[in-house]
Backbone atoms as SQL, in Angstrom:
CREATE TABLE atoms (id INTEGER PRIMARY KEY, chain TEXT, resi INTEGER, resn TEXT, atom TEXT, x REAL, y REAL, z REAL);
INSERT INTO atoms VALUES
  (1, 'A', 1, 'MET', 'N', 135.034, 91.515, 54.108),
  (2, 'A', 1, 'MET', 'CA', 134.753, 92.807, 54.630),
  (3, 'A', 1, 'MET', 'C', 135.445, 93.054, 55.923),
  (4, 'A', 2, 'VAL', 'N', 136.129, 94.231, 55.914),
  (5, 'A', 2, 'VAL', 'CA', 136.799, 94.609, 57.120),
  (6, 'A', 2, 'VAL', 'C', 136.154, 95.908, 57.558),
  (7, 'A', 3, 'ALA', 'N', 135.038, 95.653, 58.549),
  (8, 'A', 3, 'ALA', 'CA', 134.386, 96.850, 59.052),
  (9, 'A', 3, 'ALA', 'C', 135.189, 97.911, 59.849),
  (10, 'A', 4, 'GLY', 'N', 135.048, 99.179, 59.481),
  (11, 'A', 4, 'GLY', 'CA', 135.731, 100.223, 60.098),
  (12, 'A', 4, 'GLY', 'C', 137.086, 100.540, 59.796),
  (13, 'A', 5, 'GLU', 'N', 137.622, 99.819, 58.947),
  (14, 'A', 5, 'GLU', 'CA', 139.079, 99.942, 58.352),
  (15, 'A', 5, 'GLU', 'C', 139.176, 101.047, 57.379),
  (16, 'A', 6, 'PRO', 'N', 140.030, 102.038, 57.692),
  (17, 'A', 6, 'PRO', 'CA', 140.063, 103.188, 56.707),
  (18, 'A', 6, 'PRO', 'C', 140.478, 102.726, 55.222),
  (19, 'A', 7, 'ASP', 'N', 140.148, 103.488, 54.302),
  (20, 'A', 7, 'ASP', 'CA', 140.491, 103.190, 52.894),
  (21, 'A', 7, 'ASP', 'C', 142.154, 103.195, 52.892),
  (22, 'A', 8, 'ASP', 'N', 142.584, 102.260, 52.088),
  (23, 'A', 8, 'ASP', 'CA', 144.005, 102.271, 52.079),
  (24, 'A', 8, 'ASP', 'C', 144.545, 101.489, 50.685),
  (25, 'A', 9, 'VAL', 'N', 145.809, 101.716, 50.351),
  (26, 'A', 9, 'VAL', 'CA', 146.418, 100.861, 49.251),
  (27, 'A', 9, 'VAL', 'C', 147.801, 100.615, 49.854),
  (28, 'A', 10, 'ARG', 'N', 148.109, 99.188, 49.672),
  (29, 'A', 10, 'ARG', 'CA', 149.390, 98.691, 50.033),
  (30, 'A', 10, 'ARG', 'C', 149.986, 97.831, 48.973),
  (31, 'A', 11, 'LEU', 'N', 151.344, 97.917, 48.900),
  (32, 'A', 11, 'LEU', 'CA', 152.015, 97.220, 47.855),
  (33, 'A', 11, 'LEU', 'C', 152.886, 96.134, 48.406),
  (34, 'A', 12, 'LYS', 'N', 152.952, 94.855, 48.158),
  (35, 'A', 12, 'LYS', 'CA', 153.670, 93.872, 48.953),
  (36, 'A', 12, 'LYS', 'C', 154.525, 93.084, 47.833),
  (37, 'A', 13, 'ASN', 'N', 155.569, 92.767, 48.231),
  (38, 'A', 13, 'ASN', 'CA', 156.375, 91.633, 47.459),
  (39, 'A', 13, 'ASN', 'C', 156.268, 90.307, 48.035),
  (40, 'A', 14, 'VAL', 'N', 156.004, 89.385, 47.419),
  (41, 'A', 14, 'VAL', 'CA', 155.937, 87.835, 48.010),
  (42, 'A', 14, 'VAL', 'C', 156.354, 86.932, 46.880),
  (43, 'A', 15, 'ASN', 'N', 157.564, 86.359, 47.323),
  (44, 'A', 15, 'ASN', 'CA', 158.310, 85.425, 46.404),
  (45, 'A', 15, 'ASN', 'C', 158.287, 85.957, 44.842),
  (46, 'A', 16, 'GLY', 'N', 158.769, 87.161, 44.763),
  (47, 'A', 16, 'GLY', 'CA', 158.987, 87.745, 43.443),
  (48, 'A', 16, 'GLY', 'C', 157.673, 88.316, 42.741),
  (49, 'A', 17, 'GLN', 'N', 156.515, 88.134, 43.404),
  (50, 'A', 17, 'GLN', 'CA', 155.300, 88.672, 42.680),
  (51, 'A', 17, 'GLN', 'C', 154.746, 89.859, 43.646),
  (52, 'A', 18, 'TRP', 'N', 154.205, 90.835, 42.884),
  (53, 'A', 18, 'TRP', 'CA', 153.831, 92.070, 43.590),
  (54, 'A', 18, 'TRP', 'C', 152.399, 92.008, 43.792),
  (55, 'A', 19, 'ILE', 'N', 151.886, 92.218, 45.058),
  (56, 'A', 19, 'ILE', 'CA', 150.375, 92.227, 45.332),
  (57, 'A', 19, 'ILE', 'C', 150.042, 93.640, 45.679),
  (58, 'A', 20, 'VAL', 'N', 148.865, 94.073, 44.981),
  (59, 'A', 20, 'VAL', 'CA', 148.275, 95.389, 45.402),
  (60, 'A', 20, 'VAL', 'C', 147.159, 95.142, 46.108),
  (61, 'A', 21, 'GLN', 'N', 147.007, 95.537, 47.367),
  (62, 'A', 21, 'GLN', 'CA', 145.915, 95.429, 48.221),
  (63, 'A', 21, 'GLN', 'C', 145.064, 96.678, 48.358),
  (64, 'A', 22, 'VAL', 'N', 143.756, 96.660, 47.972),
  (65, 'A', 22, 'VAL', 'CA', 143.066, 98.052, 48.044),
  (66, 'A', 22, 'VAL', 'C', 141.823, 97.747, 49.117),
  (67, 'A', 23, 'VAL', 'N', 141.863, 98.533, 50.013),
  (68, 'A', 23, 'VAL', 'CA', 140.968, 98.593, 51.020),
  (69, 'A', 23, 'VAL', 'C', 139.981, 99.709, 50.737),
  (70, 'A', 24, 'GLU', 'N', 138.676, 99.571, 50.321),
  (71, 'A', 24, 'GLU', 'CA', 137.728, 100.617, 50.035),
  (72, 'A', 24, 'GLU', 'C', 136.378, 100.355, 50.563),
  (73, 'A', 25, 'ASN', 'N', 135.989, 101.194, 51.561),
  (74, 'A', 25, 'ASN', 'CA', 134.659, 101.048, 52.361),
  (75, 'A', 25, 'ASN', 'C', 134.738, 99.845, 53.122),
  (76, 'A', 26, 'GLY', 'N', 135.723, 99.337, 53.580),
  (77, 'A', 26, 'GLY', 'CA', 135.769, 98.080, 54.327),
  (78, 'A', 26, 'GLY', 'C', 135.886, 96.901, 53.390),
  (79, 'A', 27, 'LYS', 'N', 135.915, 96.981, 52.250),
  (80, 'A', 27, 'LYS', 'CA', 136.158, 95.870, 51.194),
  (81, 'A', 27, 'LYS', 'C', 137.425, 95.749, 50.827),
  (82, 'A', 28, 'VAL', 'N', 138.060, 94.515, 50.972),
  (83, 'A', 28, 'VAL', 'CA', 139.536, 94.361, 50.516),
  (84, 'A', 28, 'VAL', 'C', 139.476, 93.558, 49.281),
  (85, 'A', 29, 'THR', 'N', 140.251, 94.229, 48.320),
  (86, 'A', 29, 'THR', 'CA', 140.541, 93.410, 47.084),
  (87, 'A', 29, 'THR', 'C', 141.995, 93.314, 46.629),
  (88, 'A', 30, 'ARG', 'N', 142.511, 92.384, 46.236),
  (89, 'A', 30, 'ARG', 'CA', 143.846, 92.176, 45.875),
  (90, 'A', 30, 'ARG', 'C', 144.135, 91.862, 44.379),
  (91, 'A', 31, 'ARG', 'N', 145.217, 92.296, 43.744),
  (92, 'A', 31, 'ARG', 'CA', 145.446, 92.225, 42.330),
  (93, 'A', 31, 'ARG', 'C', 146.948, 91.837, 42.292),
  (94, 'A', 32, 'LEU', 'N', 147.281, 90.906, 41.539),
  (95, 'A', 32, 'LEU', 'CA', 148.682, 90.227, 41.627),
  (96, 'A', 32, 'LEU', 'C', 149.473, 90.738, 40.200),
  (97, 'A', 33, 'PHE', 'N', 150.598, 91.207, 40.326),
  (98, 'A', 33, 'PHE', 'CA', 151.468, 91.612, 39.254),
  (99, 'A', 33, 'PHE', 'C', 152.863, 90.860, 39.165),
  (100, 'A', 34, 'ASN', 'N', 153.295, 90.623, 38.008),
  (101, 'A', 34, 'ASN', 'CA', 154.699, 89.915, 37.969),
  (102, 'A', 34, 'ASN', 'C', 155.614, 91.177, 37.853),
  (103, 'A', 35, 'ALA', 'N', 155.544, 92.230, 37.492),
  (104, 'A', 35, 'ALA', 'CA', 156.203, 93.477, 37.439),
  (105, 'A', 35, 'ALA', 'C', 156.137, 94.445, 38.266),
  (106, 'A', 36, 'GLN', 'N', 157.175, 94.876, 39.057),
  (107, 'A', 36, 'GLN', 'CA', 157.112, 95.897, 40.137),
  (108, 'A', 36, 'GLN', 'C', 156.627, 97.241, 39.566),
  (109, 'A', 37, 'ASP', 'N', 157.071, 97.656, 38.495),
  (110, 'A', 37, 'ASP', 'CA', 156.491, 98.975, 37.922),
  (111, 'A', 37, 'ASP', 'C', 155.238, 99.097, 37.520),
  (112, 'A', 38, 'LEU', 'N', 154.659, 97.805, 37.135),
  (113, 'A', 38, 'LEU', 'CA', 153.108, 97.894, 36.847),
  (114, 'A', 38, 'LEU', 'C', 152.425, 97.834, 38.066),
  (115, 'A', 39, 'ALA', 'N', 152.813, 97.060, 39.158),
  (116, 'A', 39, 'ALA', 'CA', 152.090, 97.119, 40.429),
  (117, 'A', 39, 'ALA', 'C', 152.163, 98.535, 41.060),
  (118, 'A', 40, 'GLU', 'N', 153.226, 99.197, 41.066),
  (119, 'A', 40, 'GLU', 'CA', 153.400, 100.415, 41.674),
  (120, 'A', 40, 'GLU', 'C', 152.568, 101.630, 40.870),
  (121, 'A', 41, 'SER', 'N', 152.404, 101.483, 39.560),
  (122, 'A', 41, 'SER', 'CA', 151.430, 102.308, 38.830),
  (123, 'A', 41, 'SER', 'C', 150.046, 102.085, 39.201),
  (124, 'A', 42, 'TYR', 'N', 149.838, 100.818, 39.143),
  (125, 'A', 42, 'TYR', 'CA', 148.303, 100.567, 39.581),
  (126, 'A', 42, 'TYR', 'C', 148.017, 100.988, 40.911),
  (127, 'A', 43, 'ALA', 'N', 149.032, 100.805, 41.859),
  (128, 'A', 43, 'ALA', 'CA', 148.709, 101.232, 43.345),
  (129, 'A', 43, 'ALA', 'C', 148.580, 102.699, 43.348),
  (130, 'A', 44, 'GLU', 'N', 149.382, 103.571, 42.565),
  (131, 'A', 44, 'GLU', 'CA', 149.390, 104.927, 42.612),
  (132, 'A', 44, 'GLU', 'C', 148.125, 105.433, 42.000),
  (133, 'A', 45, 'LEU', 'N', 147.557, 104.741, 40.971),
  (134, 'A', 45, 'LEU', 'CA', 146.329, 105.304, 40.358),
  (135, 'A', 45, 'LEU', 'C', 145.182, 104.952, 41.436),
  (136, 'A', 46, 'GLN', 'N', 145.183, 103.810, 42.153),
  (137, 'A', 46, 'GLN', 'CA', 144.337, 103.476, 43.140),
  (138, 'A', 46, 'GLN', 'C', 144.314, 104.455, 44.372),
  (139, 'A', 47, 'ARG', 'N', 145.485, 104.964, 44.868),
  (140, 'A', 47, 'ARG', 'CA', 145.628, 105.861, 45.723),
  (141, 'A', 47, 'ARG', 'C', 145.014, 107.266, 45.284),
  (142, 'A', 48, 'MET', 'N', 145.270, 107.647, 44.054),
  (143, 'A', 48, 'MET', 'CA', 144.779, 108.914, 43.402),
  (144, 'A', 48, 'MET', 'C', 143.240, 108.741, 43.380),
  (145, 'A', 49, 'ARG', 'N', 142.662, 107.531, 42.923),
  (146, 'A', 49, 'ARG', 'CA', 141.321, 107.469, 42.823),
  (147, 'A', 49, 'ARG', 'C', 140.542, 107.581, 44.259),
  (148, 'A', 50, 'LEU', 'N', 141.173, 107.093, 45.381),
  (149, 'A', 50, 'LEU', 'CA', 140.555, 107.145, 46.590),
  (150, 'A', 50, 'LEU', 'C', 140.919, 108.409, 47.344),
  (151, 'A', 51, 'GLY', 'N', 141.696, 109.160, 46.717),
  (152, 'A', 51, 'GLY', 'CA', 142.065, 110.480, 47.401),
  (153, 'A', 51, 'GLY', 'C', 143.048, 110.418, 48.552),
  (154, 'A', 52, 'LEU', 'N', 143.959, 109.313, 48.511),
  (155, 'A', 52, 'LEU', 'CA', 144.860, 109.050, 49.468),
  (156, 'A', 52, 'LEU', 'C', 146.157, 109.756, 49.226),
  (157, 'A', 53, 'PRO', 'N', 146.932, 110.165, 50.294),
  (158, 'A', 53, 'PRO', 'CA', 148.342, 110.633, 50.001),
  (159, 'A', 53, 'PRO', 'C', 149.154, 109.478, 49.420),
  (160, 'A', 54, 'GLY', 'N', 150.152, 109.964, 48.778),
  (161, 'A', 54, 'GLY', 'CA', 151.115, 108.936, 48.239),
  (162, 'A', 54, 'GLY', 'C', 151.961, 108.213, 49.331),
  (163, 'A', 55, 'LYS', 'N', 152.149, 106.992, 49.225),
  (164, 'A', 55, 'LYS', 'CA', 152.950, 106.241, 50.198),
  (165, 'A', 55, 'LYS', 'C', 153.961, 105.413, 49.531),
  (166, 'A', 56, 'PRO', 'N', 155.400, 105.115, 50.102),
  (167, 'A', 56, 'PRO', 'CA', 156.133, 104.100, 49.461),
  (168, 'A', 56, 'PRO', 'C', 155.652, 102.723, 49.403),
  (169, 'A', 57, 'PRO', 'N', 156.047, 101.813, 48.658),
  (170, 'A', 57, 'PRO', 'CA', 155.501, 100.386, 48.910),
  (171, 'A', 57, 'PRO', 'C', 155.832, 99.871, 50.168),
  (172, 'A', 58, 'ILE', 'N', 155.133, 98.933, 50.580),
  (173, 'A', 58, 'ILE', 'CA', 155.466, 97.981, 51.724),
  (174, 'A', 58, 'ILE', 'C', 156.068, 96.815, 51.215),
  (175, 'A', 59, 'CYS', 'N', 157.388, 96.453, 51.441),
  (176, 'A', 59, 'CYS', 'CA', 158.043, 95.323, 50.968),
  (177, 'A', 59, 'CYS', 'C', 158.242, 94.344, 52.026),
  (178, 'A', 60, 'GLU', 'N', 158.382, 93.013, 51.676),
  (179, 'A', 60, 'GLU', 'CA', 158.848, 92.061, 52.568),
  (180, 'A', 60, 'GLU', 'C', 160.267, 91.996, 52.601),
  (181, 'A', 61, 'ASP', 'N', 160.890, 91.281, 53.639),
  (182, 'A', 61, 'ASP', 'CA', 162.231, 91.195, 53.968),
  (183, 'A', 61, 'ASP', 'C', 162.925, 90.652, 52.696),
  (184, 'A', 62, 'ASN', 'N', 162.386, 89.774, 51.849),
  (185, 'A', 62, 'ASN', 'CA', 163.195, 89.244, 50.722),
  (186, 'A', 62, 'ASN', 'C', 163.712, 90.067, 49.729),
  (187, 'A', 63, 'ILE', 'N', 162.940, 91.376, 49.628),
  (188, 'A', 63, 'ILE', 'CA', 163.380, 92.328, 48.743),
  (189, 'A', 63, 'ILE', 'C', 164.700, 93.029, 49.002),
  (190, 'A', 64, 'VAL', 'N', 164.867, 93.056, 50.360),
  (191, 'A', 64, 'VAL', 'CA', 166.066, 93.661, 50.877),
  (192, 'A', 64, 'VAL', 'C', 167.314, 92.924, 50.185),
  (193, 'A', 65, 'ASN', 'N', 167.269, 91.664, 50.294),
  (194, 'A', 65, 'ASN', 'CA', 168.365, 90.924, 49.903),
  (195, 'A', 65, 'ASN', 'C', 168.583, 90.934, 48.252),
  (196, 'A', 66, 'GLU', 'N', 167.521, 91.570, 47.508),
  (197, 'A', 66, 'GLU', 'CA', 167.785, 91.699, 46.099),
  (198, 'A', 66, 'GLU', 'C', 168.116, 92.968, 45.788),
  (199, 'A', 67, 'ARG', 'N', 168.131, 94.011, 46.721),
  (200, 'A', 67, 'ARG', 'CA', 168.269, 95.366, 46.432),
  (201, 'A', 67, 'ARG', 'C', 169.600, 95.648, 45.695),
  (202, 'A', 68, 'PRO', 'N', 170.737, 95.307, 46.118),
  (203, 'A', 68, 'PRO', 'CA', 171.981, 95.506, 45.492),
  (204, 'A', 68, 'PRO', 'C', 171.978, 95.079, 43.817),
  (205, 'A', 69, 'LYS', 'N', 171.513, 93.940, 43.735),
  (206, 'A', 69, 'LYS', 'CA', 171.357, 93.457, 42.294),
  (207, 'A', 69, 'LYS', 'C', 170.509, 94.340, 41.527),
  (208, 'A', 70, 'ARG', 'N', 169.281, 94.599, 42.050),
  (209, 'A', 70, 'ARG', 'CA', 168.314, 95.499, 41.351),
  (210, 'A', 70, 'ARG', 'C', 168.800, 96.854, 41.042),
  (211, 'A', 71, 'LEU', 'N', 169.583, 97.465, 41.935),
  (212, 'A', 71, 'LEU', 'CA', 170.117, 98.836, 41.827),
  (213, 'A', 71, 'LEU', 'C', 171.046, 98.846, 40.588),
  (214, 'A', 72, 'ARG', 'N', 172.028, 97.867, 40.499),
  (215, 'A', 72, 'ARG', 'CA', 172.840, 97.681, 39.441),
  (216, 'A', 72, 'ARG', 'C', 172.218, 97.542, 37.931),
  (217, 'A', 73, 'GLU', 'N', 171.169, 97.004, 37.992),
  (218, 'A', 73, 'GLU', 'CA', 170.168, 96.742, 36.879),
  (219, 'A', 73, 'GLU', 'C', 169.515, 97.855, 36.403),
  (220, 'A', 74, 'VAL', 'N', 169.261, 98.940, 37.172),
  (221, 'A', 74, 'VAL', 'CA', 168.361, 100.131, 36.895),
  (222, 'A', 74, 'VAL', 'C', 169.192, 101.068, 36.084),
  (223, 'A', 75, 'PRO', 'N', 168.676, 101.515, 34.759),
  (224, 'A', 75, 'PRO', 'CA', 169.496, 102.406, 34.047),
  (225, 'A', 75, 'PRO', 'C', 169.216, 103.838, 34.649),
  (226, 'A', 76, 'ASP', 'N', 170.258, 104.791, 34.274),
  (227, 'A', 76, 'ASP', 'CA', 170.205, 106.079, 34.693),
  (228, 'A', 76, 'ASP', 'C', 168.636, 106.533, 34.283),
  (229, 'A', 77, 'PHE', 'N', 168.223, 107.512, 35.303),
  (230, 'A', 77, 'PHE', 'CA', 166.988, 108.104, 35.206),
  (231, 'A', 77, 'PHE', 'C', 167.331, 109.546, 34.917),
  (232, 'A', 78, 'MET', 'N', 167.108, 110.024, 33.653),
  (233, 'A', 78, 'MET', 'CA', 167.324, 111.505, 33.283),
  (234, 'A', 78, 'MET', 'C', 166.118, 112.205, 33.433),
  (235, 'A', 79, 'ILE', 'N', 166.102, 113.152, 34.304),
  (236, 'A', 79, 'ILE', 'CA', 164.996, 113.889, 34.635),
  (237, 'A', 79, 'ILE', 'C', 164.597, 114.882, 33.633),
  (238, 'A', 80, 'ASP', 'N', 163.379, 114.837, 33.139),
  (239, 'A', 80, 'ASP', 'CA', 163.090, 115.718, 32.031),
  (240, 'A', 80, 'ASP', 'C', 162.050, 116.916, 32.533),
  (241, 'A', 81, 'ASP', 'N', 161.222, 116.356, 33.704),
  (242, 'A', 81, 'ASP', 'CA', 160.274, 117.465, 34.348),
  (243, 'A', 81, 'ASP', 'C', 160.125, 117.093, 35.604),
  (244, 'A', 82, 'VAL', 'N', 159.841, 118.092, 36.422),
  (245, 'A', 82, 'VAL', 'CA', 159.314, 117.809, 37.892),
  (246, 'A', 82, 'VAL', 'C', 157.818, 118.393, 37.859),
  (247, 'A', 83, 'LEU', 'N', 156.907, 117.406, 38.110),
  (248, 'A', 83, 'LEU', 'CA', 155.604, 117.743, 38.236),
  (249, 'A', 83, 'LEU', 'C', 155.286, 118.751, 39.552),
  (250, 'A', 84, 'GLU', 'N', 154.191, 119.567, 39.452),
  (251, 'A', 84, 'GLU', 'CA', 153.766, 120.374, 40.487),
  (252, 'A', 84, 'GLU', 'C', 152.801, 119.665, 41.226),
  (253, 'A', 85, 'LEU', 'N', 152.785, 118.418, 41.431),
  (254, 'A', 85, 'LEU', 'CA', 151.829, 117.626, 42.203),
  (255, 'A', 85, 'LEU', 'C', 152.367, 117.223, 43.560),
  (256, 'A', 86, 'ALA', 'N', 152.724, 118.180, 44.342),
  (257, 'A', 86, 'ALA', 'CA', 153.386, 118.058, 45.604),
  (258, 'A', 86, 'ALA', 'C', 152.189, 117.217, 46.641),
  (259, 'A', 87, 'GLU', 'N', 152.507, 116.230, 47.094),
  (260, 'A', 87, 'GLU', 'CA', 151.499, 115.497, 48.052),
  (261, 'A', 87, 'GLU', 'C', 152.195, 115.386, 49.476),
  (262, 'A', 88, 'TYR', 'N', 151.522, 114.958, 50.341),
  (263, 'A', 88, 'TYR', 'CA', 152.036, 114.652, 51.681),
  (264, 'A', 88, 'TYR', 'C', 151.734, 113.202, 51.917),
  (265, 'A', 89, 'SER', 'N', 152.695, 112.517, 52.575),
  (266, 'A', 89, 'SER', 'CA', 152.608, 111.256, 53.037),
  (267, 'A', 89, 'SER', 'C', 153.034, 111.082, 54.423),
  (268, 'A', 90, 'ASP', 'N', 153.064, 109.839, 54.980),
  (269, 'A', 90, 'ASP', 'CA', 153.328, 109.658, 56.427),
  (270, 'A', 90, 'ASP', 'C', 154.939, 109.871, 56.575),
  (271, 'A', 91, 'ARG', 'N', 155.598, 109.987, 55.512),
  (272, 'A', 91, 'ARG', 'CA', 157.164, 110.204, 55.699),
  (273, 'A', 91, 'ARG', 'C', 157.438, 111.646, 55.308),
  (274, 'A', 92, 'GLY', 'N', 156.690, 112.425, 54.883),
  (275, 'A', 92, 'GLY', 'CA', 156.974, 113.770, 54.609),
  (276, 'A', 92, 'GLY', 'C', 156.217, 114.331, 53.317),
  (277, 'A', 93, 'ILE', 'N', 156.898, 114.462, 52.314),
  (278, 'A', 93, 'ILE', 'CA', 156.442, 115.087, 51.092),
  (279, 'A', 93, 'ILE', 'C', 156.748, 114.043, 49.900),
  (280, 'A', 94, 'VAL', 'N', 155.808, 114.325, 48.880),
  (281, 'A', 94, 'VAL', 'CA', 155.946, 113.133, 47.860),
  (282, 'A', 94, 'VAL', 'C', 156.016, 114.244, 46.500),
  (283, 'A', 95, 'THR', 'N', 157.011, 114.152, 45.788),
  (284, 'A', 95, 'THR', 'CA', 157.265, 114.824, 44.497),
  (285, 'A', 95, 'THR', 'C', 157.352, 113.846, 43.413),
  (286, 'A', 96, 'THR', 'N', 156.969, 114.110, 42.055),
  (287, 'A', 96, 'THR', 'CA', 156.899, 113.277, 41.084),
  (288, 'A', 96, 'THR', 'C', 157.987, 113.980, 39.983),
  (289, 'A', 97, 'VAL', 'N', 158.703, 113.191, 39.538),
  (290, 'A', 97, 'VAL', 'CA', 159.758, 113.519, 38.485),
  (291, 'A', 97, 'VAL', 'C', 159.535, 112.652, 37.087),
  (292, 'A', 98, 'VAL', 'N', 159.739, 113.155, 36.016),
  (293, 'A', 98, 'VAL', 'CA', 159.445, 112.383, 34.807),
  (294, 'A', 98, 'VAL', 'C', 160.493, 112.322, 33.989),
  (295, 'A', 99, 'ASP', 'N', 160.974, 111.205, 33.500),
  (296, 'A', 99, 'ASP', 'CA', 162.128, 111.063, 32.559),
  (297, 'A', 99, 'ASP', 'C', 161.781, 111.452, 31.098),
  (298, 'A', 100, 'THR', 'N', 162.888, 111.298, 30.310),
  (299, 'A', 100, 'THR', 'CA', 162.653, 111.760, 28.826),
  (300, 'A', 100, 'THR', 'C', 161.592, 110.739, 28.096),
  (301, 'A', 101, 'HIS', 'N', 161.472, 109.683, 28.610),
  (302, 'A', 101, 'HIS', 'CA', 160.335, 108.718, 27.869),
  (303, 'A', 101, 'HIS', 'C', 158.992, 108.826, 28.615),
  (304, 'A', 102, 'GLY', 'N', 158.841, 109.749, 29.468),
  (305, 'A', 102, 'GLY', 'CA', 157.515, 109.872, 30.189),
  (306, 'A', 102, 'GLY', 'C', 157.326, 109.177, 31.567),
  (307, 'A', 103, 'LEU', 'N', 158.463, 108.144, 31.818),
  (308, 'A', 103, 'LEU', 'CA', 158.293, 107.372, 32.972),
  (309, 'A', 103, 'LEU', 'C', 158.387, 108.151, 34.168),
  (310, 'A', 104, 'ARG', 'N', 157.473, 107.885, 35.281),
  (311, 'A', 104, 'ARG', 'CA', 157.443, 108.784, 36.416),
  (312, 'A', 104, 'ARG', 'C', 157.982, 108.217, 37.648),
  (313, 'A', 105, 'LEU', 'N', 158.785, 108.991, 38.491),
  (314, 'A', 105, 'LEU', 'CA', 159.302, 108.487, 39.488),
  (315, 'A', 105, 'LEU', 'C', 158.930, 109.313, 40.707),
  (316, 'A', 106, 'ARG', 'N', 158.172, 108.781, 41.757),
  (317, 'A', 106, 'ARG', 'CA', 157.725, 109.462, 42.922),
  (318, 'A', 106, 'ARG', 'C', 158.801, 109.334, 43.878),
  (319, 'A', 107, 'LEU', 'N', 159.288, 110.566, 44.438),
  (320, 'A', 107, 'LEU', 'CA', 160.163, 110.655, 45.529),
  (321, 'A', 107, 'LEU', 'C', 159.524, 110.998, 46.845),
  (322, 'A', 108, 'HIS', 'N', 159.763, 110.125, 47.788),
  (323, 'A', 108, 'HIS', 'CA', 159.355, 110.429, 48.994),
  (324, 'A', 108, 'HIS', 'C', 160.221, 110.975, 49.966),
  (325, 'A', 109, 'LEU', 'N', 160.296, 112.223, 50.459),
  (326, 'A', 109, 'LEU', 'CA', 161.237, 113.002, 51.156),
  (327, 'A', 109, 'LEU', 'C', 160.760, 113.448, 52.426),
  (328, 'A', 110, 'THR', 'N', 161.725, 113.325, 53.417),
  (329, 'A', 110, 'THR', 'CA', 161.630, 114.006, 54.633),
  (330, 'A', 110, 'THR', 'C', 162.412, 115.277, 54.548),
  (331, 'A', 111, 'ALA', 'N', 162.284, 116.100, 55.627),
  (332, 'A', 111, 'ALA', 'CA', 163.085, 117.330, 55.604),
  (333, 'A', 111, 'ALA', 'C', 164.516, 117.155, 55.497),
  (334, 'A', 112, 'GLU', 'N', 165.155, 115.995, 56.208),
  (335, 'A', 112, 'GLU', 'CA', 166.462, 115.637, 56.233),
  (336, 'A', 112, 'GLU', 'C', 166.960, 115.152, 54.840),
  (337, 'A', 113, 'THR', 'N', 166.056, 114.212, 54.163),
  (338, 'A', 113, 'THR', 'CA', 166.675, 113.623, 52.910),
  (339, 'A', 113, 'THR', 'C', 166.381, 114.652, 51.773),
  (340, 'A', 114, 'SER', 'N', 165.533, 115.575, 51.839),
  (341, 'A', 114, 'SER', 'CA', 165.368, 116.609, 50.882),
  (342, 'A', 114, 'SER', 'C', 166.505, 117.659, 50.835),
  (343, 'A', 115, 'GLU', 'N', 166.866, 117.989, 52.208),
  (344, 'A', 115, 'GLU', 'CA', 168.034, 118.805, 52.327),
  (345, 'A', 115, 'GLU', 'C', 169.302, 118.212, 51.678),
  (346, 'A', 116, 'LEU', 'N', 169.530, 116.895, 52.097),
  (347, 'A', 116, 'LEU', 'CA', 170.572, 116.224, 51.584),
  (348, 'A', 116, 'LEU', 'C', 170.701, 116.086, 50.145),
  (349, 'A', 117, 'LEU', 'N', 169.496, 115.823, 49.502),
  (350, 'A', 117, 'LEU', 'CA', 169.465, 115.685, 48.075),
  (351, 'A', 117, 'LEU', 'C', 169.805, 116.829, 47.342),
  (352, 'A', 118, 'CYS', 'N', 169.293, 118.100, 47.801),
  (353, 'A', 118, 'CYS', 'CA', 169.691, 119.407, 47.326),
  (354, 'A', 118, 'CYS', 'C', 171.140, 119.693, 47.538),
  (355, 'A', 119, 'GLU', 'N', 171.705, 119.473, 48.630),
  (356, 'A', 119, 'GLU', 'CA', 173.159, 119.658, 48.689),
  (357, 'A', 119, 'GLU', 'C', 173.970, 118.837, 47.880),
  (358, 'A', 120, 'ARG', 'N', 173.600, 117.499, 47.776),
  (359, 'A', 120, 'ARG', 'CA', 174.390, 116.699, 46.701),
  (360, 'A', 120, 'ARG', 'C', 174.198, 117.186, 45.180),
  (361, 'A', 121, 'ILE', 'N', 173.016, 117.636, 44.897),
  (362, 'A', 121, 'ILE', 'CA', 172.946, 118.115, 43.546),
  (363, 'A', 121, 'ILE', 'C', 173.657, 119.409, 43.341),
  (364, 'A', 122, 'ALA', 'N', 173.674, 120.344, 44.310),
  (365, 'A', 122, 'ALA', 'CA', 174.236, 121.634, 44.265),
  (366, 'A', 122, 'ALA', 'C', 175.792, 121.261, 44.110),
  (367, 'A', 123, 'ASP', 'N', 176.539, 120.426, 45.018),
  (368, 'A', 123, 'ASP', 'CA', 177.733, 120.094, 44.952),
  (369, 'A', 123, 'ASP', 'C', 178.189, 119.674, 43.698),
  (370, 'A', 124, 'ALA', 'N', 177.335, 118.643, 42.975),
  (371, 'A', 124, 'ALA', 'CA', 177.617, 118.077, 41.798),
  (372, 'A', 124, 'ALA', 'C', 177.583, 118.952, 40.706),
  (373, 'A', 125, 'LEU', 'N', 176.627, 120.038, 40.638),
  (374, 'A', 125, 'LEU', 'CA', 176.627, 121.060, 39.483),
  (375, 'A', 125, 'LEU', 'C', 177.726, 121.968, 39.726),
  (376, 'A', 126, 'GLU', 'N', 178.189, 122.204, 40.922),
  (377, 'A', 126, 'GLU', 'CA', 179.324, 123.238, 41.043),
  (378, 'A', 126, 'GLU', 'C', 180.646, 122.603, 40.581),
  (379, 'A', 127, 'ARG', 'N', 180.783, 121.359, 40.921),
  (380, 'A', 127, 'ARG', 'CA', 181.915, 120.505, 40.513),
  (381, 'A', 127, 'ARG', 'C', 181.981, 120.508, 38.827),
  (382, 'A', 128, 'ARG', 'N', 180.839, 120.373, 38.346),
  (383, 'A', 128, 'ARG', 'CA', 180.795, 120.161, 36.790),
  (384, 'A', 128, 'ARG', 'C', 180.904, 121.415, 36.018),
  (385, 'A', 129, 'TYR', 'N', 180.233, 122.606, 36.630),
  (386, 'A', 129, 'TYR', 'CA', 180.060, 123.795, 35.873),
  (387, 'A', 129, 'TYR', 'C', 180.897, 124.981, 36.625),
  (388, 'A', 130, 'GLY', 'N', 181.394, 124.792, 37.722),
  (389, 'A', 130, 'GLY', 'CA', 181.973, 125.836, 38.616),
  (390, 'A', 130, 'GLY', 'C', 180.900, 126.598, 39.251),
  (391, 'A', 131, 'LYS', 'N', 181.414, 127.625, 40.003),
  (392, 'A', 131, 'LYS', 'CA', 180.478, 128.395, 40.755),
  (393, 'A', 131, 'LYS', 'C', 179.822, 129.495, 40.202);
């Protein structure tokens, strides 16, 4: 029991396993996952259940070293839909996009990153299709 601690959901990578920690009414529970996507989905459901804004996962340092390898292994994400579930987080706004298989990707954007993303998309579309 953690008296006075606000409700929270955290996601952490430890030695290749993912831990979702949920603090609800001062009570801490943890759940272990082998797959990152399952842990993120569970964490997102818990945040929604508790009425918390979306947050990016909190990762340990060892995940940074694996990042280039993991990025090469991720297939293209073809956007099929953008949900109208705009949320706010400590980093800015959270928007959810859905691929053709129904997989959801939550984007955590600040004013700067959202502006940069829009510029890059507009530039790429202009190069592809002309003005």
